[in-house]
N, C-alpha and C positions, 0 to 999 in steps of 0.2 A: 364623787366620794364626799359624803357629808360627815360632819362631826357628830358624835353621839351626844345628845342633849342629856345632861345629868338627870333632869326630871323624868324624861321618858325611860332612861336607863334604870332609874330607881323602881319604876313600876314593873319593868320587865324582870329585874333581877332580885326582887324581893323573895327571900327564901331560897335563892339560887345557891348552889354549893360551890364554894371556892375549892379548886382542885390543888392539892399540895402533894408533895412527895415525901417519902420517909427518909430520904437521903439527900445529901448535898448534891447539886447538879454537876457531878463529875469534877469537882474542884478539889485539888490537893492543897493549894496555897494561893490565896488571892494576892496579886501584886499590888492591888489598889484597894478597893472597897472590900475588905476581907470578910470571908464567910467564917466568922469566928465569934467567940463570946464577946470579944472586945467590940466588934461591930454591932452586936446586939445591944450592948450598953450604950453605944453612941446614939443609935436611933431610938433607943428607949427614952432618951431625953425628950423627944417630941411625939412619940407614938401615942401616949394617952390623949393628947390634944387631937391628933389626927383621927384616932378611932372615934372619938366623940363627934367630931365634925362629919366624918365620912358616913357615920351611921345615918345621918340625916339624908344622905343620898341613896338610901336603900329602904324606901318606904313605898308601899302600894301593893297591887295585885298583878299577877301575870295575866295579860289579856287572854280572853277566851280563844282557844284554838292554837295558841302559840306554844311552841316547844322550846323551853329554856332549861336544859338539864344542869347547866352550870353557868358560870359568869362569862363564858367565852363564846357560846354558841346560841343562836336564836334561829329557829326555823318556823316560818309562818305558813298558814294554810295556802297562801298564794305561791308557795314553793320558793320563796326567797330565803336564801341562807345568808345570815349575817354573822360575821366573825368580829368579835370585840378584841382589839389589839391593846394590850396593857402597857406597851412600851412606846416611848416618844419616838416619832419618826422625824429624823433630821437629815435624811439622805442616805443613811447607812443601810437601809433595806430591811429593817426589823419587821416592817409590815408584811412583806412578802415571805420572809423567813418563818415568822410565827404562823401565818396563814397556811404555808406549805405543810408544816408539821400537823396542824389541826386537820387539814383536808386529807392528809395521808391516812390518818387513822379513822377519820369519818367516812372516807371514800366519797367525798363531795367533789363537785366539778370546780376546780380551783379558779379557772378564768371567769366563772359566772357568779362567784360569791360577792357579797357586799362587805365593805370594810367600814367599821366605825371605831373611833378611838375612845378608850375607856374614860369614864368620869373619875374624879378624884375619890377613891375609896380604897383605903389601905387594906381593909379586911379582904376584899376580893382581888385586888390587883397589885399586891405588894411584890417587890422583887425578892425572890426567895434567897438570893445571895446575901442580902443584907437587911431584910425585914422591913423595909420602908418602900413606899411607892416611888420609883425613880428609875431612870435609865442612865447607866454609866459603868465605867470599868469594863467595857466590852462584855457585859453579862446578859444582854437581852436574850440571845438564843441559849446560852449556856444554862441560865437559871430556869428557863422555860421548857427545856427539852422534854423531860418526863411529864411535866405538868400539862403541856399542850397535847402530848400524845394520849395521856389518860383522859383529858377532856374530850378529845375526838373519839376515842374508843368507847367511852361511856355513852355518848350520844348515839353512836352507831349501834351499840348493843341494845339500846332502848328502842330504836327504830326497828331493828330486826325482831325483837320480842313482840312489838306491836303487830308486825306483819305476820309472824308465826301464829298469833292468836286469831287474827282476822282470817287467815287462809287455812287455819287448822293444819299446819305443816310443821315439822321439826325445824328449829332455828338452825341446826347444822346444815340443812339443805337450802338455806337462803344465801344469796350472793348480793353484794352491793358494789355498784360501779358508777361513778360520776353522778351521784345524787339519785340513782334509781335502785330500788330494792326489788329483787325478782326471785322467783322459785317456780320452775316449770313454766306453766302458762300464766302464772300470776306476775303482775308487775305493778309497782306503785312508786310515785315520786316521794321525796322526803316530805313535801308539803301535804300530800294526800294522807300521809301517816302521822303528821304532826300532832293532831288532837289525841289520837290513841297512844302515841309515844309519850305524851305528857302525863298520861295516867299510869305509866309503868313505874315500878319501884326503881330508884336510882341504885345500880349495882355498886357494891363497895369496892370490888376489885374486878378488873377486866383484863383479859389477855391483850398484849400488844403484838403488833405484826412482827414477824421474823424479817429482819432487814433484807433478806433475799427477795422478799415480796413487795418491797417498796416500789411504788409507781411514780412518785413525785420527788421524794427525798433523794438527793444525789444525781438528779437528772439535769442535763444542760439546757433543756428547752423551756425552762420555767421563766416566764417574763415577769417583770416587776408589776405589781398590781397598782402602784401609785403613779406610774409614768404617764398614763393617758391624761389623768386629771391635771398633772403638772404641765403637760404639753399643751393642753387646751385652755389653760388658765382658770379651770374650775376648782382647783385645789385651794383651800382656804388657809391663808396665812393671817397673821395678826393685822397686817396692814389692810386686809380685805374685809375686816369686820365692819358691819354697818348697823348702827343702832339709832333710834330716834334722838335727834339733837346732839349727836356725837361731836365732841370738840377735840381739837388736837393741841398738844402742848409740847414745847421744847424747853429744856432747862439750861440756864446759864450756870455753868459749873465752875468750881474753883480752877483758876488757870495753872495751878501748881499743887503738887501733893504737899499738904500741910498748910495751904493758904486758908484764911478764914474770911467770911463775909463781914464787912464793916457796915456798909449802908448801900442803898440803891434808890434811884429816882425813876419811877415808872411813868412819869408824865409823858415823855416822848413816845414811849412804847404804846401807851394807851391811845395815842392819836392815830396809830396805824389802823387802817380800815380792816375790820374783821377781828381785831384783838378784843377779847372779852374780859380777860382777867390777867393780872400780874400778881403773883403770890409768892411769898417766901416759903420754902420747904427745906427740910434738913439737907437736901442735896445741892441747894443753891437757890436760884430765883426762877420760877416757872412762868413762862409767857404762854397764855392759852388763847387760842383763836378758833375761828370757824374753818380753818384749813391749815395745811402745813406752811403754805407761803406766808399767810398772815402771821403765824406764830414765829417763823424765821425772821421776817421783817421786824416784828416787834422786839425780838431778842437783839437784833442788830442796833435798834434804837435805844435800848435800855442803857441807862447810865448806872454803873455799878462800881463800887469801891471794895477792893480786896486787900487784906493784910497778908502779904506774902513773906513776912519777916522770918517765919520758920522754915520757909521752903529753901533748904540748902542742899538738897540731895543732887549729886551728880553721879550718874551711873559709871562714868569713866573712872572716877576715883575709887569706886567700890572694888574694882579688881585688885588694886594695891592693898586696900584695907582688908579684903578677905584673905589675900595671900599672907598678910601678917598674922591674921588669926590662925590660919592653917599651920604656919611655921611655929607659932607660939605653943599651940597644942593644948593649952590649959582650958578647962571648962567644957571639954568636948563630951558628947554622949557616945557611948560605945555601941558601934554597930556589930562588930565581932572582934574578939581579941584572942590571939594565939600568943602564949608566953614566949614562944621561940622565935618570933619575927625578927627582933633586933639581932639575935645571935646568928640566925641564918643569913641575914643580909650582910653581916660582916664576913661571912665565908665566901661571898659571891666573887667569881672570877670576873664577871662583868655585871654592871648594874645600869639601869636606865632611870634617870630622874626626870620628871616632867610635871609641868603646871599647865592645866587646861582651863580655858575661860569660855563661859557661855553667857550670852546676853539675855536681858528680858525679852520675852516673845509675846506678841499679841495673837489672839485667836483669829481675828479678821474674818469672820464668817461673811458670806455673801449678803445675808439679810442682817442689817443692823438691829440692835436690840429694841424691843418695843413691847408695850402691854396696854390693854384697855382695862380701866377700872370704873365701876359704877356703884356708887353708894346710894341706895334707894330703899324705901320701905323698911328701914331698920336692918338692912342686910347689905352685904358686899358681893358683887360678882366681878370676876376678872376673866379676860380672854387673853391668852398668850401661849407662847411656846414653853409650857410648864414641863420642862424636862425632869424636874424633881418635885412633883406635887406635894410630897410630905414636907419639904422645906418651904415651898412657896405658900402653902396653906397656913402653916404656922406663923410665918412672918407677916403675911398679909393680914391675918386676924389681929396680930399684935399692933400693926401699924394703924389699922382701922379702929382699934379699941372695941372690938366686937367679940362676943363669944364665938367659939369655933363653929357651932351649928348654924351661925348666921353668915357663913362665908362659903361661897361656891366658886370653884374653878372650872373654866372651860378650856380644856387643853387642845391646842392646835399644833399642826406640824410646823417645822421651822426650816429655814434655808441655811442649815449648817449650825454647828455649835462648837465642836472640838473641845468641849468642856466648859465653854463660857456660860451657857444657860443653866448649868447645874451648880452654881456657886452656893455656898452654905450661908449666904446672907440674903439671897433672893433679891438682889439689888434692883433689877429692872421691874420686878413685880411691886416691890415696896414703894419705889418712887412714884409709880402710877397711883397707888393707893394714897400716898401723901398728897399728891396734886389734887386728886378727887376730893379728899377731905378738906384741903385748904380752900378750894373753890366755895365750899359751903352750900352748894345747891345740888339737888338730886339729878345731875346730868352725867352721862358717861363721857370719859375723856381718854384719849389715846396719847400716851407719852411716847413720842417717837424720837429716837436718836438719829442724828446724821452719822455718817461713817466717822467723821472727825470726833464727834462726841464719844462714839464707841471706842475708837482707837486710843483716846487720851485719858480714859477714865480709870485706868488701872486694871486689876485682876489679870495679871500677866503670869506666864511661866516665869518663875523667879530667876534672877541672875545667879549663877553658880561659879565657884572656883574649886577645882580639884587639884590636890598635890599628891603625886604618886611616886613611890620608889619601889622598883622590883629588881631582883637579882637572879642570875643564873650561874651554874657552875661551869667548869671547863668544857663539859660535854654538851652544854646547852640546856640542861635540866633546870626547871624553875625551882628556886630555893625558898623565896619569901617575897611578901608583897605588903607594903605599908601604904595606907590610903587615907587621906583626909578630905572631907567634903565640907564646903562652906556655902550656905545659902538659906534664904528664908524658909521657914516652915509654912506649909500650906494648911495643915490641920490645926495649928495652934490658934486658940481664940475662937474656934468654931464649935458647933455641936459635935464635931468628929474628933475633938481633941483627945478623947479617951483612947484613940488608936496610937497615940504617942506613948511609947514605953521607955521609961528611964531616959527621956530626952531624945529618943530616936524616933523621928518622924519617918515612917516607912515610905511616904511619898517622895522623900528626898533621897533615901538610900537604896530603894529597890533597884535591883540590877547589879549592885555591887556585892551584896550578901543577903541571902544565899545566892550562890552562883552554880550553874551546872558544871562549870570547870572545876576540876580537882586541883585547887591551888594550895600548895603547902604553906604553912606558917603565914597565914593571911591575917592582918589586923586592919580594921577600918574604924574611923571615928567621924562624927558629924557635929558641926557647929551650926547653930540656927540663929543668926543675928536678926534683929527686927528692923524694919524700915517703914516709912509712911506709905509705901506702894503696896496696895493689897495684892497678895499672891493668889494664884489659882492653878489647879491642874490644867494641863494642856495635852492634847492628844498623845497618849502613852505616858504622861505624867513624868515621874522621875527617870524613867527609862530613856527619855530624850537626851539626857546628858550622861547618865551612867553607862549606857551601852556604848556611847562614843569613846569614853575613856577606856573601858575594859577591852573593847575590840581593837582600838588603835594601839594600845599598849601591848596587847598580845601579839599583834602583828610586828611591832618594833622588837619585841623580845625574840620572835622567830627569826627576824633578820639578823639580830645580834648573835643568835645561836647558829646562824648559817643553815637554817632549816626552812623547808617549804611552809608557808603560813597555814595552809590547810592541814598538812600532816602534823604540824605543831599543835594545832587545836585538837585534832582527833586523839592525840596521845593523852590529852587532859579530859577526854570525854568517854573513856572506856566504860564508864558506868552509866552513861547517858545515851542510850541508843537512839532515842527520838531526836535529840539535838544533833548527834552525829549524823543521823539519817538525812536531815534537811541540808546539812553542810555538804554531804556527799552528793545529794541529788542536784543541788544548785551548781556545784562544781562540775558534775558530769554534763549537765545541760549547757553549761557555759564553755565546755571544752577546756577546762582547767588543766594545764600541763599537757594538753593533747593537741590543741590547735594554736597556731601562732597568729597574733594580731598584726595588722599592718603597722608599719613604722609610725611612731608618734602616738601610739595607743598603748594602754596598759589596763590590766584587770586588778581589782581589789575585792577581797571577800570579807564578810562579817556575818555573824549570826547572833540571835538574842532570843531569850525566853521571857515572855511577858504575857500576863492574862491567860496563863495556862497554855499558851500557844507557842510553837517553835517556828521561827522564821530565819532563813538564811538568804543572803543576797550576794550576787556577784555583779559589780559595776564595771563597765567598760568606759574608760575616760580618755579624752584627748584634750588638746589645748586649742583655743581660738587664736587668731592672728595676734590679738593684743595680750596673749599670755594668760587669759582667764580660762578656767576649766569649762569643759563641755562634757556632759554625760550622754553618751551615745546609746547605751543599752544596759538594761538591768534585768538579771535573771533572778527570779524569786522562787524559793521552795518553801512551802508552808505545810505544817502538820497541825491541824486544828480539830482533830477528831473527825467525826462524821461530817461530811460536806453536805449540809442541808441544801444549799443552792450554790452549786459550783460556779456558775457565772457571776453570782453576786460576790463570792469570795474573790474571784479574779478582779472584779471591779474595785473591791475594797483594797486589795493589794496594789493595784494600779494607782488608786487614789492616795494611798499611803505614800507611795513612791513620789508622786507629784507634790504632795503636801510637805513631806520631809525634805525633798530637794529644794523647794522654795526657801525653807528655813535655813538649810545648809548654805545655800548660795547668798541669800539676801536678808534673812530674818534678824532684825535687831530693833528694839525699842531703846532709843537713846534719850536720856533724861539730863537736862541742864537746869540747874537752880530749881529743881523740883518740877519742871515743865517738860512734857513729852514733845519732842521735835517732830515726830512723824504724825500724819493725820489721815492719809488715804493711800490708795494703791500705787500712787506715783512715787511715794517715798517710803512706803512699807510694801515692798514688791511681793506679789505672789507670782507663781510660775506662769509664763505665757505658753500658749499651745506650741509655739515654735521651739520652745526649750524642753518640751516633754520628750524623754528618751523612749525608745522602743522598750516595752516591758513584756517579759514572758513569765507567766505564772504556772508553776507546777505544784499540784495539790497531792499530798501523800494520801494514798488510800488507807483508810483507818476505820475501825469499828469502835473506837473510843468515843465517849460522850463528847458532843461538840463543845468547842471552846471559842474564845473571842477572835474576831477578825477585824474589827473596826480600828484598832490601834496597833496591834503587834507588828504590822508592816512598816511602821515609822522608824523604830530605833535602829535597825541595821543599815539603813540607807547612807546616812552621813559617814559612818566609819568605813563602809565599803568604798565610798567615793574617795575619802581621805587616804585609805590604804592604796588605792589605785594611783592617786596623785603622787604618793611617796615613791612608789615603784617607778613611775614615769619620770619624776623630776628629782628624786632624792630629798625632797623637802617634806618634813613632818608638819602637819597642821595642828596646832595646839589651841587655836582660838577660832571660834565661829562667830559670824558667818565668813564665807570665803570672799565675799565682795570686797574689792580693794586690794586683794592679795594677788600678786602676779607670780607666775611659774614659768620655768624653762626646762625643756626636755634635756635630760642628761644622757 
């Protein structure tokens, strides 16, 4: 699988038609990157720049004989069918999902198509959910659903029209299957019809398939299109890029947040064989060499003096500081306010007061961050995992001091991201540009981070504290809910700050309000203190902590009311059939209240709505001999609309469980005097295969437009585990991670 060269793409897609839809892609409310006027304002800050630049990647003529009816499909006379994937592939399966939708309507042979990744061109390849070119918020399939269907159907209609003219038969009598067009004794491949199809008028509106006629969508036998290249080592990651004279750089970064560079002595570093340059950049001091080893040795030899006088941050003390802020209450932004909350809580026969603490979390993708930058001939080229080309292009141009039309991005796949590669400062792209600029010679350079560099550089899921009080009456009915959240804003100070309304950053408060549960007299407030630690969205963003609070508190209220936790939730979901549906399905498949677990085991349940998807999970938990928890089995029910690739949905739910369980058990970035203590997988643990529970995934059959699956499976896991532990041991877990906490069966 090769990457699409922007130059060749420009020639192919000159004059190609971007396919858009007249409606939002099945989205009622975005939990993250919202499909709203506010989101349009946000990205409008940089779209003029992007449009000007990306127009430079759309110049030239369509090659003779090629059929390119739109920006996503190219059919050559040699019968090769190439699909252009507009979304970043980071393991989530967007490549296969988008290709499946295209091939469904095109009636192409899915296993034989070629895949190329789109060049940076916001006009052709923008994310319809938020108007910029980028992948995030579990929107890849959701925003592309109708767009890809129309793109495929348009190409098919033009091929059929060409065949009808050639054979002098009615189009209604022509069938298409696996890339072959036929009518009676007539038969032709897509390639044989390509030249004639290119001469047809592009239809403005085409009928789409009735879902009952789907041959690919919803089928379980679709294999991932990118697996073979990854298994054979032919998939190209940033570390695989080879260019003439390519150098490698590592950066000596501040040892603590708030530390400043005072001076450095490069003499010893320059003596290392293979070191070519030692240069100061805004990120620190870059040591450049003819390979990674030389650069690393040079960095170790570098003598550098930092002023860490301002580095006073200790994450351990933030919990107490944030609790004081929550208790004081002043200066908070309103998430939701019900004037009856205080009065209702006073009436409560029973109330539950709880404080919840959540640490900083690193993304820790398997592939550490890296990027190649090459300043030459008055232009800049970069090669990297450009998850958000609109951001990366804007900031790369600014760093290089070049006009946008002189900057070209080459987008490559990545070995995981979980939000890290989509940050609104494009840090890993910008630092590569800064190093290339500082070298002062027209040579390409790859800035490569070690895992320790990656782990300690910030951009974490913020540390949060929640303070909640909820009350019930004598019959167990919920009366009121008071909720305070304290944690850094992710959006503040970024091009996305326009999403903050009256101080409420939705990436901090999503999952608390609005909520599917009919909670009476609910009031919630948000405090957003600032810190030197750069914050960033992390797989499922604010839902990572809000779901835990909501679902464990509801469970605790059910116990206080002496009611079944499932039944208690369902009473609050009478107007939410899809949320109730996944809860019932997960409970049924788990044998909730029907089958008895062995002694020493317990079940816990939780559900959450995020990224327009409903997920419920039941966790079966036991204790190890040392009193630490062991998750044995997780039953997942997911309602994500049309299941484009059911096997991929299962894989994402399984991956979400593993990812979330690692964070619940071990995830914590601990900062002392401004310095991060963790550095690699030995002290920032990810889940080992022996710790992975059995996961059963059940997908709700639906004809609703597809919604996200890359993130929604994360939020319910930790509260389901915690609720099981509470049932097993009687101990409520109010601070994550679980590491270091011991339990005993009661």
